[in-house]
C-alpha positions, -999 to 999 in steps of 0.1 A, spaced: 40 193 -767 78 198 -765 76 228 -741 68 208 -710 94 183 -718 120 210 -724 110 229 -693 113 198 -670 142 179 -686 167 203 -701 163 235 -682 175 227 -647 173 189 -647 160 185 -611 162 147 -615 190 130 -595 197 96 -580 203 62 -595 167 50 -600 144 56 -630 112 74 -628 85 78 -655 69 112 -656 39 123 -676 45 159 -685 10 171 -695 3 150 -726 -8 114 -728 19 106 -753 45 128 -737 61 102 -714 98 102 -707 120 80 -686 145 100 -665 175 84 -649 169 99 -615 146 99 -585 120 126 -580 124 150 -552 96 159 -529 96 195 -542 97 182 -578 67 159 -571 48 189 -555 57 210 -586 44 183 -609 12 181 -589 7 218 -590 14 221 -627 1 188 -642 -20 169 -618 -49 194 -620 -80 181 -639 -80 198 -673 -118 193 -679 
């Protein structure tokens, strides 16, 4: 549960900007508010990693 959060938030911190974005990192309860705006590449990465149906 903490792996995805650590991988997205503390490793490279691809979040930048002045806005705030809520990102669900894999788990329903694992929602974190980042003080930054998502890049297009970051959104694509989130899509590739987390937007896939896990059924």
